[in-house]
N, CA and C of each residue as an Amber inpcrd file, in Angstrom:
protein
   729
-106.1610000 180.1670000-130.5010000-105.0980000 181.0720000-130.9570000
-104.2740000 181.4820000-129.7380000-103.0750000 180.8990000-129.6060000
-102.2830000 181.0540000-128.3930000-101.9190000 182.5120000-128.1130000
-101.6210000 183.2780000-129.1610000-101.2090000 184.6710000-128.9520000
-102.3650000 185.5140000-128.4320000-103.5820000 185.2020000-128.8640000
-104.7410000 185.9310000-128.3480000-105.0040000 185.5530000-126.8950000
-104.8460000 184.2760000-126.5710000-104.9890000 183.8510000-125.1760000
-103.9690000 184.5690000-124.2960000-102.7500000 184.6760000-124.8130000
-101.6950000 185.3690000-124.0640000-102.0670000 186.8320000-123.8370000
-102.5950000 187.4810000-124.8870000-103.0300000 188.8680000-124.7700000
-104.1520000 189.0010000-123.7560000-105.1590000 188.1380000-123.8790000
-106.3050000 188.2070000-122.9780000-105.8740000 188.0180000-121.5240000
-105.0120000 187.0350000-121.2890000-104.5620000 186.7670000-119.9190000
-103.7780000 187.9490000-119.3560000-102.9770000 188.5840000-120.1920000
-102.2050000 189.7450000-119.7410000-103.1350000 190.8970000-119.3700000
-104.1330000 191.1510000-120.2290000-105.0770000 192.2370000-119.9530000
-105.9280000 191.9300000-118.7240000-106.3080000 190.6770000-118.5730000
-107.1380000 190.2880000-117.4220000-106.3830000 190.5000000-116.1160000
-105.0900000 190.2110000-116.1270000-104.2750000 190.4170000-114.9320000
-104.1070000 191.9010000-114.6170000-104.2830000 192.7420000-115.6270000
-104.1240000 194.1900000-115.4440000-105.4620000 194.9200000-115.5700000
-106.5260000 194.2320000-115.2240000-107.8680000 194.7580000-115.4420000
-108.1980000 195.9690000-114.5800000-107.3810000 196.2240000-113.5610000
-107.6160000 197.4100000-112.7360000-107.1140000 198.6720000-113.4390000
-106.3050000 198.4860000-114.4880000-105.7970000 199.6200000-115.2450000
-106.7970000 200.0310000-116.3270000-106.6500000 201.2480000-116.8260000
-107.5090000 201.7180000-117.9130000-106.9610000 201.2060000-119.2410000
-107.7930000 200.4630000-119.9520000-107.3910000 199.8520000-121.2170000
-108.1340000 200.5410000-122.3600000-107.4050000 200.8860000-123.4050000
-107.9850000 201.5680000-124.5660000-107.6960000 200.7650000-125.8270000
-108.7610000 200.4410000-126.5800000-108.6350000 199.8050000-127.8850000
-108.9460000 200.8300000-128.9730000-108.0680000 200.9390000-129.9590000
-108.2770000 201.8290000-131.0950000-108.3610000 200.9750000-132.3510000
-109.5710000 200.8180000-132.9110000-109.7420000 200.0050000-134.1110000
-109.6500000 200.9000000-135.3420000-108.9550000 200.4040000-136.3730000
-108.6760000 201.2590000-137.5260000-109.0790000 200.6430000-138.8600000
-109.5890000 199.4060000-138.8490000-110.0540000 198.8090000-140.0930000
-111.4990000 199.2310000-140.3330000-111.9640000 199.1670000-141.5800000
-113.2900000 199.7070000-141.8660000-114.0580000 198.8610000-142.8740000
-115.3610000 199.0740000-142.8970000-116.2740000 198.5290000-143.8920000
-117.2520000 199.6440000-144.2710000-117.9140000 199.4680000-145.4250000
-119.0140000 200.3630000-145.7750000-120.0470000 200.3030000-144.6610000
-120.6290000 201.4490000-144.3220000-121.5240000 201.5330000-143.1650000
-122.7620000 200.6470000-143.3020000-123.1040000 200.2300000-144.5270000
-124.2520000 199.3490000-144.7160000-123.9490000 197.8840000-144.4760000
-122.6610000 197.5280000-144.3310000-122.2870000 196.1380000-144.0780000
-122.6240000 195.7410000-142.6400000-123.0780000 194.5190000-142.4590000
-123.3400000 194.0150000-141.1110000-122.1000000 193.3590000-140.5150000
-121.1260000 193.0900000-141.3550000-119.9260000 192.3940000-140.9200000
-118.9040000 193.3600000-140.3290000-118.4060000 193.0530000-139.1450000
-117.2940000 193.8060000-138.5820000-115.9940000 193.3470000-139.2360000
-115.0180000 194.2350000-139.4020000-113.6850000 193.7700000-139.8090000
-113.1640000 192.7540000-138.7940000-112.3280000 191.8540000-139.2380000
-111.8680000 190.7710000-138.3610000-111.1160000 191.3020000-137.1420000
-110.2790000 192.2990000-137.3470000-109.5420000 192.8640000-136.2100000
-110.4990000 193.5240000-135.2110000-111.5680000 194.1310000-135.7280000
-112.5550000 194.7740000-134.8400000-113.3780000 193.7370000-134.0750000
-113.5910000 192.5680000-134.6830000-114.2680000 191.4810000-133.9730000
-113.4750000 191.0700000-132.7370000-112.1670000 190.9710000-132.9020000
-111.3050000 190.6100000-131.7770000-111.3890000 191.6770000-130.6850000
-111.2950000 192.9390000-131.0940000-111.3560000 194.0390000-130.1250000
-112.6780000 194.0450000-129.3740000-113.7740000 193.8250000-130.0950000
-115.0920000 193.8610000-129.4740000-115.2470000 192.7770000-128.4160000
-114.8150000 191.5760000-128.7490000-114.9750000 190.4760000-127.7970000
-114.0650000 190.6160000-126.5940000-112.8600000 191.1150000-126.7970000
-111.9930000 191.3840000-125.6490000-112.6160000 192.4610000-124.7650000
-113.1360000 193.4960000-125.3850000-113.7890000 194.5760000-124.6450000
-114.9320000 194.0450000-123.7950000-115.7140000 193.1300000-124.3610000
-116.8490000 192.5700000-123.6330000-116.4230000 191.7820000-122.3910000
-115.1980000 191.2690000-122.4170000-114.7200000 190.4330000-121.3180000
-113.9420000 191.2110000-120.2600000-113.6080000 192.4610000-120.5510000
-112.7830000 193.2430000-119.6330000-113.6250000 194.3320000-118.9660000
-113.3720000 194.5840000-117.7130000-114.2480000 195.4840000-116.9570000
-113.8720000 196.9590000-117.0910000-112.6550000 197.2550000-117.5000000
-112.1910000 198.6390000-117.4930000-111.6030000 199.0040000-118.8530000
-112.4100000 198.7680000-119.9030000-111.9070000 198.8880000-121.2690000
-112.8190000 199.7920000-122.1020000-112.2070000 200.6360000-122.9140000
-112.9300000 201.5060000-123.8450000-112.4430000 201.2250000-125.2530000
-113.3720000 201.2130000-126.2310000-112.9970000 201.0400000-127.6260000
-113.4390000 202.2640000-128.4240000-112.5360000 202.7880000-129.2490000
-112.8600000 203.8800000-130.1640000-112.6330000 203.3870000-131.5870000
-113.6530000 203.5040000-132.4220000-113.5400000 203.1470000-133.8370000
-113.0400000 204.3790000-134.5960000-111.7690000 204.3720000-134.9400000
-111.1510000 205.5390000-135.5800000-111.7820000 205.8280000-136.9370000
-112.2670000 204.7790000-137.6080000-112.8570000 204.9750000-138.9390000
-114.1270000 205.8220000-138.8980000-114.7350000 205.9560000-137.7290000
-115.9590000 206.7480000-137.5930000-115.6790000 208.2120000-137.2380000
-114.4180000 208.5460000-136.9880000-114.0670000 209.9110000-136.6050000
-113.5940000 210.7160000-137.8100000-113.7440000 212.0180000-137.7090000
-113.2410000 212.9190000-138.7480000-111.8490000 213.3810000-138.3240000
-110.8390000 212.7810000-138.9190000-109.4610000 213.1100000-138.5750000
-108.7480000 213.5850000-139.8450000-108.3050000 214.8130000-139.8300000
-107.6560000 215.4020000-140.9910000-106.2310000 214.8660000-141.1470000
-105.6840000 214.9400000-142.3590000-104.3050000 214.4690000-142.5700000
-103.2880000 215.3160000-141.8060000-102.1630000 214.7080000-141.5080000
-101.0300000 215.4340000-140.9370000-100.5900000 216.5160000-141.9080000
-100.1830000 217.6630000-141.3900000 -99.7860000 218.7870000-142.2370000
 -98.2880000 218.8190000-142.5370000 -97.5430000 217.8590000-142.0190000
 -96.1200000 217.7840000-142.3350000 -95.2750000 218.8710000-141.7030000
 -95.6630000 219.3450000-140.5320000 -94.9190000 220.4360000-139.9070000
 -93.5670000 219.9970000-139.3440000 -93.3120000 218.7140000-139.3570000
 -91.9940000 218.2260000-138.9450000 -90.9170000 218.6860000-139.9200000
 -91.2800000 218.8180000-141.2000000 -90.2450000 219.0530000-142.2250000
 -90.5520000 220.2410000-143.1340000 -91.1070000 221.3020000-142.5850000
 -91.3790000 222.4950000-143.3910000 -90.1130000 223.3470000-143.5300000
 -90.2030000 224.4300000-144.2830000 -89.0370000 225.2950000-144.4730000
 -88.6070000 225.9630000-143.1710000 -89.5140000 225.9780000-142.1850000
 -89.1940000 226.5600000-140.8730000 -88.4200000 225.5830000-139.9900000
 -88.2560000 224.3740000-140.4830000 -87.6660000 223.3310000-139.6530000
 -88.7670000 222.5420000-138.9750000 -88.4520000 221.8940000-137.8850000
 -89.4200000 221.0630000-137.1720000 -90.2880000 221.9390000-136.2720000
 -91.5330000 222.1450000-136.7150000 -92.4650000 223.0100000-135.9820000
 -93.6260000 222.2040000-135.4100000 -93.4250000 220.8910000-135.2610000
 -94.4800000 219.9950000-134.7700000 -94.4660000 219.9420000-133.2500000
 -95.6270000 220.1010000-132.6390000 -95.7450000 219.9440000-131.1970000
 -95.2320000 221.1070000-130.3740000 -94.9760000 222.2310000-131.0190000
 -94.4940000 223.3950000-130.2670000 -95.6400000 223.9800000-129.4380000
 -95.3010000 224.7780000-128.4570000 -96.3170000 225.3140000-127.5430000
 -97.3290000 226.2020000-128.2590000 -96.9130000 226.8270000-129.3480000
 -97.8240000 227.6830000-130.1150000 -98.9380000 226.8860000-130.7840000
 -98.7650000 225.5500000-130.8840000 -99.7720000 224.6900000-131.5240000
-100.7570000 224.1060000-130.5200000-100.7880000 224.6690000-129.3190000
-101.6950000 224.1760000-128.2780000-103.1510000 224.3440000-128.7060000
-103.9210000 223.2600000-128.6290000-105.3500000 223.3050000-128.9350000
-106.0720000 224.0030000-127.8000000-106.8850000 225.0000000-128.1220000
-107.5010000 225.8280000-127.0800000-108.7890000 225.2430000-126.5120000
-109.4430000 224.3350000-127.2370000-110.6660000 223.7050000-126.7280000
-110.5130000 222.1890000-126.7940000-111.3670000 221.4810000-126.0640000
-111.3190000 220.0120000-126.0370000-109.9440000 219.4920000-125.6300000
-109.2990000 220.2370000-124.7640000-107.9350000 219.9100000-124.3560000
-107.7790000 220.1760000-122.8630000-108.5290000 219.4400000-122.0250000
-108.5860000 219.7580000-120.5990000-107.2380000 219.6750000-119.8820000
-106.3530000 218.7860000-120.3230000-105.0460000 218.6450000-119.6760000
-103.9810000 219.5420000-120.2980000-104.3780000 220.3280000-121.3080000
-103.4780000 221.2950000-121.9550000-102.2000000 220.6280000-122.4740000
-102.3550000 219.5110000-123.1450000-101.1780000 218.8180000-123.6620000
-101.2390000 218.5980000-125.1750000-102.4160000 218.7760000-125.7930000
-102.5480000 218.5330000-127.2340000-101.9720000 219.7210000-128.0050000
-100.9340000 219.4550000-128.7760000-100.2910000 220.5020000-129.5700000
-100.1660000 220.0030000-131.0070000-101.1460000 220.2600000-131.7900000
-101.1610000 219.7700000-133.1620000-101.7500000 220.8320000-134.0760000
-100.9700000 221.2880000-135.0490000-101.4450000 222.3460000-135.9400000
-102.6760000 221.9190000-136.7340000-102.7620000 220.6430000-137.0950000
-103.9240000 220.1830000-137.8630000-105.2010000 220.2630000-137.0270000
-105.0770000 220.0860000-135.7160000-106.2400000 220.2690000-134.8370000
-106.6110000 221.7360000-134.7210000-105.6090000 222.5840000-134.6380000
-105.8470000 224.0270000-134.5220000-106.4600000 224.5800000-135.8020000
-105.9750000 224.1240000-136.9490000-106.3770000 224.6960000-138.2380000
-107.6750000 224.1300000-138.8030000-108.1280000 223.0230000-138.2750000
-109.3570000 222.3770000-138.7730000-110.3470000 222.2350000-137.6180000
-111.3320000 223.1080000-137.5580000-112.2100000 223.2110000-136.3950000
-113.0770000 221.9760000-136.1780000-113.3090000 221.1810000-137.2350000
-114.1460000 219.9870000-137.0890000-113.3160000 218.7230000-136.8560000
-112.0210000 218.8700000-136.7100000-111.1430000 217.7230000-136.4970000
-111.4560000 217.0550000-135.1530000-111.4660000 215.7140000-135.1370000
-111.8210000 214.9730000-133.9180000-110.6650000 214.1760000-133.3380000
-109.4590000 214.5270000-133.7140000-108.3150000 213.8150000-133.1750000
-108.2030000 213.9700000-131.6640000-108.7280000 215.0610000-131.1320000
-108.6650000 215.3030000-129.6820000-109.3210000 214.1690000-128.8920000
-110.3440000 213.5230000-129.4720000-111.0110000 212.4220000-128.7740000
-110.0510000 211.2640000-128.5330000-109.2060000 211.0010000-129.5170000
-108.2220000 209.9290000-129.3960000-107.1000000 210.3380000-128.4520000
-106.6070000 211.5600000-128.6240000-105.4930000 212.0270000-127.7970000
-105.8610000 212.0420000-126.3130000-107.0430000 212.5420000-125.9850000
-107.4630000 212.5690000-124.5830000-107.6330000 211.1630000-124.0250000
-108.1390000 210.2400000-124.8490000-108.3120000 208.8570000-124.3990000
-106.9520000 208.1930000-124.1600000-105.9820000 208.4510000-125.0280000
-104.6340000 207.9210000-124.8340000-104.0200000 208.4780000-123.5560000
-104.2270000 209.7640000-123.3270000-103.6770000 210.4050000-122.1250000
-104.2220000 209.7510000-120.8560000-105.4840000 209.3620000-120.8800000
-106.1300000 208.7880000-119.6980000-105.8350000 207.3000000-119.5130000
-105.4060000 206.6270000-120.5690000-105.2630000 205.1680000-120.5310000
-103.8930000 204.7440000-119.9990000-103.8610000 203.5040000-119.5020000
-102.6020000 202.8880000-119.0740000-102.0730000 201.9120000-120.1220000
-103.0120000 201.2480000-120.8150000-102.6510000 200.2760000-121.8470000
-103.4230000 200.6310000-123.1130000-102.7220000 200.7810000-124.2140000
-103.3570000 201.1450000-125.4930000-103.0120000 200.0870000-126.5270000
-104.0280000 199.5760000-127.2310000-103.7840000 198.6060000-128.2990000
-104.4660000 199.0740000-129.5780000-103.7080000 199.1060000-130.6470000
-104.2240000 199.4200000-131.9710000-104.6090000 198.1270000-132.6780000
-105.7690000 198.1300000-133.3380000-106.2340000 196.9850000-134.1190000
-106.4100000 197.4410000-135.5660000-105.9600000 196.6140000-136.5150000
-106.1350000 197.0150000-137.8990000-105.8000000 195.9130000-138.8760000
-105.8710000 196.2530000-140.1450000-105.6430000 195.2900000-141.2160000
-104.3490000 195.6080000-141.9520000-103.7700000 194.5640000-142.5370000
-102.5950000 194.7340000-143.3770000-103.0620000 194.9730000-144.8040000
-102.6780000 196.0840000-145.3710000-103.0090000 196.4230000-146.7570000
-101.7100000 196.6810000-147.5100000-101.4480000 195.8770000-148.5240000
-100.2320000 196.0020000-149.3250000 -98.9720000 195.9870000-148.4520000
 -98.9570000 195.0590000-147.5130000 -97.7510000 194.8230000-146.7240000
 -97.5020000 195.7790000-145.5850000 -98.4690000 196.6430000-145.2960000
 -98.3070000 197.5770000-144.1780000 -99.6600000 197.8250000-143.5340000
 -99.6500000 198.5240000-142.4130000-100.9080000 198.8190000-141.7530000
-101.7770000 199.7230000-142.6160000-103.0780000 199.5800000-142.4760000
-104.0380000 200.2970000-143.3270000-103.9280000 201.8140000-143.1810000
-104.5460000 202.5220000-144.1040000-104.3760000 203.9710000-144.2110000
-104.9490000 204.7270000-143.0120000-106.0250000 204.2320000-142.4210000
-106.6170000 204.9220000-141.2650000-105.6480000 204.8920000-140.0920000
-105.0520000 203.7290000-139.8620000-104.0310000 203.6170000-138.8070000
-102.8650000 204.5560000-139.0980000-102.3710000 204.5240000-140.3290000
-101.1980000 205.3200000-140.6940000-101.4640000 206.8080000-140.5110000
-102.6500000 207.2590000-140.9280000-102.9790000 208.6770000-140.7720000
-103.0330000 209.0710000-139.3020000-103.5970000 208.1800000-138.4680000
-103.6690000 208.4640000-137.0380000-102.2750000 208.5820000-136.4290000
-101.3900000 207.6250000-136.7520000-100.0380000 207.6560000-136.2010000
 -99.3100000 208.9260000-136.6260000 -99.4630000 209.3150000-137.8770000
 -98.8310000 210.5610000-138.3400000 -99.3640000 211.7670000-137.5700000
-100.6610000 211.7610000-137.2880000-101.2700000 212.8790000-136.5620000
-100.8390000 212.9380000-135.0970000-100.3230000 211.8370000-134.5780000
 -99.8660000 211.8120000-133.1870000 -98.3720000 212.0830000-133.0530000
 -97.7400000 212.4830000-134.1540000 -96.2900000 212.6980000-134.1470000
 -95.8540000 213.7040000-133.0890000 -96.6930000 214.6750000-132.7950000
 -96.3300000 215.6990000-131.8050000 -96.0400000 215.0960000-130.4300000
 -96.6280000 213.9270000-130.1360000 -96.3280000 213.2640000-128.8620000
 -94.8790000 212.7810000-128.8260000 -94.4140000 212.2630000-129.9530000
 -93.0240000 211.8190000-130.0690000 -92.0840000 213.0150000-130.1260000
 -92.4770000 214.0080000-130.8960000 -91.6310000 215.1770000-131.1080000
 -91.3900000 215.9530000-129.8230000 -92.3620000 215.8900000-128.9420000
 -92.2870000 216.6380000-127.6870000 -91.0170000 216.2800000-126.9040000
 -90.7100000 214.9840000-126.8090000 -89.5580000 214.6050000-125.9870000
 -88.2860000 214.3650000-126.8000000 -88.4290000 213.9630000-128.1010000
 -87.2180000 213.6880000-128.8730000 -86.5770000 214.9540000-129.4340000
 -87.3890000 215.8770000-129.9340000 -86.8560000 217.0920000-130.5650000
 -86.9070000 218.3030000-129.6430000 -88.0280000 218.4500000-128.9310000
 -88.2070000 219.6440000-128.1000000 -87.6050000 219.4970000-126.7080000
 -87.2270000 218.2640000-126.3390000 -86.5570000 218.0500000-125.0580000
 -87.4590000 218.1780000-123.8450000 -88.7700000 218.0230000-124.0470000
 -89.6980000 218.0920000-122.9250000 -90.0040000 216.6860000-122.4090000
 -90.9290000 216.5730000-121.4910000 -91.2180000 215.2750000-120.8690000
 -91.8960000 214.3280000-121.8620000 -91.6820000 213.0390000-121.6590000
 -92.3420000 212.0000000-122.4500000 -93.6590000 211.6420000-121.7770000
 -94.7720000 212.0570000-122.3610000 -96.0870000 211.8100000-121.7690000
 -96.4960000 210.3480000-121.8450000 -95.7760000 209.5420000-122.6150000
 -96.1640000 208.1530000-122.8540000 -95.2890000 207.1550000-122.0930000
 -94.3440000 207.6110000-121.3080000 -93.3210000 206.7440000-120.7330000
 -93.8720000 205.6750000-119.8050000 -95.0000000 205.9100000-119.1860000
 -95.5760000 204.9280000-118.2590000 -96.7110000 204.1200000-118.8900000
 -96.9120000 204.2720000-120.1810000 -98.0170000 203.5910000-120.8610000
 -97.4990000 202.4030000-121.6750000 -98.2780000 201.3150000-121.6690000
 -97.9460000 200.1440000-122.4650000 -98.7800000 200.1600000-123.7430000
 -98.2050000 199.6510000-124.8130000 -98.8850000 199.7450000-126.0950000
 -98.5980000 198.5050000-126.9410000 -99.5850000 198.1290000-127.7730000
 -99.4200000 196.9900000-128.6630000-100.1960000 197.1880000-129.9450000
-100.0330000 196.2230000-130.8580000-100.7080000 196.3030000-132.1470000
-101.1340000 194.9090000-132.5870000-102.3970000 194.7900000-133.0070000
-102.9590000 193.5420000-133.5140000-103.2940000 193.7550000-134.9860000
-102.7020000 192.9470000-135.8690000-102.8920000 193.1160000-137.3040000
-103.3990000 191.8250000-137.9380000-104.3610000 191.9680000-138.8410000
-104.9350000 190.8350000-139.5650000-104.6910000 191.0350000-141.0570000
-104.1280000 190.0210000-141.7290000-103.8140000 190.1730000-143.1460000
-104.0700000 188.9100000-143.9420000-103.8870000 189.0040000-145.2470000
-104.1800000 187.8770000-146.1290000-102.9310000 187.0760000-146.4940000
-101.9250000 187.7270000-147.1100000-100.8770000 186.8940000-147.6840000
 -99.4640000 187.4660000-147.6660000 -99.2480000 188.6690000-147.1210000
 -97.9030000 189.2350000-147.2940000 -97.5280000 190.2170000-146.2000000
 -96.3950000 189.9680000-145.5870000 -95.6340000 190.9680000-144.8380000
 -96.2220000 191.3710000-143.4900000 -97.2440000 190.6720000-143.0020000
 -97.8760000 191.0790000-141.7530000 -96.9350000 191.0580000-140.5650000
 -96.1250000 190.0150000-140.4610000 -95.2090000 189.9000000-139.3290000
 -94.2070000 191.0530000-139.2990000 -93.6790000 191.3900000-140.4790000
 -92.7240000 192.4950000-140.5590000 -93.4150000 193.8310000-140.2760000
 -94.6540000 193.9790000-140.7600000 -95.3980000 195.2220000-140.5210000
 -95.6230000 195.4510000-139.0280000 -95.9810000 194.3900000-138.3040000
 -96.1900000 194.5140000-136.8570000 -94.8760000 194.8510000-136.1580000
 -93.8010000 194.1950000-136.5640000 -92.4920000 194.4870000-135.9790000
 -92.1130000 195.9530000-136.1910000 -92.3650000 196.4500000-137.3990000
 -92.0540000 197.8460000-137.7070000 -92.8680000 198.8030000-136.8510000
 -94.1770000 198.5390000-136.7540000 -95.0300000 199.4510000-135.9850000
 -94.7230000 199.4000000-134.4880000 -94.3060000 198.2470000-133.9950000
 -93.8830000 198.1750000-132.5900000 -92.6690000 199.0730000-132.3590000
 -91.7780000 199.0900000-133.3380000 -90.5980000 199.9560000-133.2200000
 -91.0070000 201.4220000-133.2700000 -91.9550000 201.7520000-134.1520000
 -92.4720000 203.1160000-134.2170000 -93.0620000 203.5180000-132.8690000
 -93.8670000 202.6500000-132.2940000 -94.5090000 202.9530000-131.0130000
 -93.4810000 203.1130000-129.8950000 -92.3930000 202.3570000-129.9710000
 -91.3340000 202.5230000-128.9660000 -90.6210000 203.8590000-129.1710000
 -90.4540000 204.3080000-130.4350000 -89.9010000 205.6400000-130.6990000
 -90.7920000 206.7200000-130.0810000 -92.1020000 206.4920000-130.1390000
 -93.0410000 207.4480000-129.5550000 -92.8410000 207.5800000-128.0440000
 -92.3230000 206.5270000-127.4280000 -92.0860000 206.5500000-125.9850000
 -92.8920000 205.5380000-125.2130000 -93.7150000 204.7400000-125.9160000
 -94.4870000 203.6850000-125.2700000 -93.5820000 202.5220000-124.8510000
 -94.0010000 201.7870000-123.8400000 -93.4630000 200.4590000-123.5710000
 -94.2320000 199.4810000-124.4500000 -93.5530000 198.4930000-125.0360000
 -94.2170000 197.5820000-125.9720000 -93.9620000 196.1180000-125.6010000
 -94.5420000 195.6330000-124.5130000 -94.3340000 194.2320000-124.1280000
 -94.8470000 193.2730000-125.1940000 -94.1740000 192.1300000-125.3320000
 -94.4930000 191.1560000-126.3680000 -95.9440000 190.6930000-126.3030000
 -96.4990000 190.6000000-125.1160000 -97.8490000 190.0410000-124.9490000
 -98.9370000 190.8780000-125.6200000 -98.6460000 192.1400000-125.9240000
 -99.6910000 193.0470000-126.4180000 -99.7710000 193.1270000-127.9360000
 -98.9410000 192.3710000-128.6530000 -98.9290000 192.4780000-130.1140000
 -98.9080000 191.1090000-130.7760000 -99.5930000 190.9970000-131.8910000
 -99.4400000 189.8130000-132.7360000-100.0200000 190.0730000-134.1200000
 -99.6350000 189.1940000-135.0560000-100.1330000 189.2420000-136.4180000
-100.7910000 187.9090000-136.7510000-101.9440000 187.9830000-137.4420000
-102.5650000 186.7800000-138.0070000-102.6260000 186.9630000-139.5090000
-102.1350000 185.9490000-140.2290000-102.1090000 186.0140000-141.6860000
-102.6060000 184.6940000-142.2480000-103.4620000 184.7520000-143.2550000
-104.0830000 183.5530000-143.8140000-103.0580000 182.5980000-144.4340000
-102.1520000 183.1300000-145.2380000-101.1940000 182.2890000-145.9450000
 -99.8690000 183.0210000-146.0990000 -98.7920000 182.2660000-146.2850000
 -97.4910000 182.8650000-146.5650000 -97.2140000 182.9300000-148.0620000
 -98.1920000 182.5210000-148.8510000 -98.0630000 182.5800000-150.3060000
 -98.4410000 183.9890000-150.7670000 -97.4450000 184.8060000-151.0460000
 -97.7170000 186.2090000-151.3950000 -98.4330000 186.3650000-152.7280000
 -98.4820000 185.2990000-153.5150000 -99.1580000 185.3640000-154.8130000
-100.5940000 184.8420000-154.7700000-101.0660000 184.4860000-153.6030000
-102.4420000 183.9990000-153.4740000-103.4060000 185.1840000-153.5140000
-103.9700000 185.4230000-154.6880000-104.9270000 186.5140000-154.8740000
-106.2340000 185.9890000-155.4750000-106.4980000 184.7180000-155.3140000
-107.6960000 184.1250000-155.8990000-108.9360000 184.4700000-155.0860000
-110.1000000 184.4520000-155.7370000-111.3520000 184.6740000-155.0160000
-111.5500000 183.6110000-153.9520000-111.2080000 182.3730000-154.3010000
-111.3460000 181.2730000-153.3390000-110.4690000 181.5160000-152.1130000
-109.2540000 182.0230000-152.3450000-108.3490000 182.2800000-151.2310000
-108.9220000 183.2760000-150.2400000-109.5500000 184.3230000-150.7540000
-110.1080000 185.3340000-149.8550000-111.3380000 184.8140000-149.1080000
-112.1090000 183.9400000-149.7370000-113.2360000 183.3280000-149.0250000
-112.7260000 182.3510000-147.9740000-111.7130000 181.5730000-148.3400000
-111.1440000 180.6120000-147.3970000-110.5000000 181.3140000-146.2090000
-109.9850000 182.5170000-146.4440000-109.3660000 183.2780000-145.3560000
-110.3360000 183.4930000-144.2040000-111.5480000 183.9050000-144.5410000
-112.5100000 184.1900000-143.4730000-112.8570000 182.9270000-142.7020000
-113.0230000 181.8150000-143.4110000-113.3260000 180.5510000-142.7440000
-112.1800000 180.1070000-141.8430000-110.9540000 180.3250000-142.3020000
-109.7990000 179.9530000-141.4840000-109.7090000 180.8360000-140.2510000
-110.0270000 182.1100000-140.4240000-110.0430000 183.0100000-139.2690000
-111.0260000 182.5070000-138.2190000-112.2420000 182.1570000-138.6510000
-113.2480000 181.6370000-137.7190000-112.7510000 180.3670000-137.0420000
-112.1180000 179.4960000-137.8170000-111.6280000 178.2340000-137.2610000
-110.4990000 178.4680000-136.2590000-109.5530000 179.3240000-136.6350000
-108.4000000 179.5640000-135.7670000-108.7950000 180.1840000-134.4400000
-109.7980000 181.0370000-134.4520000-110.1810000 181.7290000-133.2280000
-111.3680000 181.0830000-132.5210000-111.9520000 180.0760000-133.1120000
-113.1410000 179.4430000-132.5450000-112.8640000 178.7700000-131.2120000
-111.6410000 178.3500000-130.9850000-111.3040000 177.6290000-129.7590000
-110.7970000 178.5470000-128.6640000-110.8520000 179.8560000-128.9400000
-110.3940000 180.8240000-127.9550000-111.5840000 181.3210000-127.1520000
-111.4800000 181.2230000-125.8700000-112.6180000 181.5320000-124.9800000
-113.2180000 182.9000000-125.2470000-112.3800000 183.9110000-125.4440000
-112.8910000 185.2690000-125.5480000-113.6190000 185.5440000-126.8540000
-113.4670000 184.6790000-127.8570000-114.1260000 184.9220000-129.1350000
-115.2440000 183.9390000-129.4420000-115.3350000 182.8750000-128.6970000
-116.2360000 181.7860000-129.0610000-117.6820000 182.2360000-129.2240000
-118.1750000 182.9930000-128.2740000-119.5730000 183.4200000-128.2990000
-119.8840000 184.2780000-129.5250000-118.9780000 185.1890000-129.8700000
-119.2030000 186.0600000-131.0220000-119.2270000 185.2830000-132.3230000
-118.3110000 184.3430000-132.4530000-118.2270000 183.5880000-133.6980000
-119.4450000 182.7070000-133.8880000-119.9420000 182.1270000-132.8090000
-121.1760000 181.3390000-132.8960000-122.3140000 182.2080000-133.4030000
-122.4420000 183.4140000-132.8450000-123.4940000 184.3300000-133.2900000
-123.3070000 184.7070000-134.7530000-122.0520000 184.9530000-135.1350000
-121.7820000 185.3640000-136.5120000-122.0950000 184.2330000-137.4930000
-121.7740000 183.0120000-137.1270000-122.0790000 181.8630000-137.9820000
-123.5890000 181.7320000-138.1830000-124.3410000 181.9760000-137.1220000
-125.7950000 181.9120000-137.2280000-126.3210000 183.0060000-138.1650000
-125.7010000 184.1850000-138.0810000-126.1160000 185.2800000-138.9670000
-125.8090000 184.9360000-140.4160000-124.6290000 184.3270000-140.6630000
-124.2570000 183.9390000-142.0240000-125.2760000 182.9610000-142.6180000
-125.7410000 182.0230000-141.8100000-126.6900000 181.0200000-142.2870000
-127.9930000 181.6650000-142.7550000-128.3530000 182.7780000-142.1470000
-129.6320000 183.4140000-142.4180000-129.5530000 184.4870000-143.5130000
-128.3710000 184.7800000-143.9980000-128.2200000 185.8190000-145.0380000
-128.6470000 185.2710000-146.3950000
């Protein structure tokens, strides 16, 4: 998979930087199978020396409260929304974090603050990124609002960001393009090497059981020749044989 090789080579050349992977696809906790996008993240992580992965699906993250568009106007990211704990750099300003004491969004925000390169991994669901990814991006709106609406510094201006999306049959390429634009609005740099989409088929009407089974086999085949994934796929194939 040429785009994955390109990503791996780019990250390897920048291995002295802090790299953060945020995986957003999920499975029932009793499943032994990792989501396909998470498989990619895991194997890249194993090959890089300065990389951290956070599985967003395992965190308790409350929905965005919509403070951008309340009757008070745009009240997102204001200084009054400063989180008083779990905020060592005093930069997290999110009302949903303040109002929900068990919210764990601070773990992601602090990791983003510390990282130089951030990549989101997830699945395409109904032509767009999955709900866990979408909820996370909405919850991080205060980072964008800080410099676009409030006129303060852009905390993300020196950080590079990308998105890896895995889908079945519809709209993945456009979804990745859209999210790259969103991330650039946030203030990230979005070099081409850090993003790509993999989609099983361009037939948007392929909803057969056979198609979904064939998708997984094609994924294994497409990535089997990529150095960073080969070892994992061999192990996974062996596990499949024994199930």
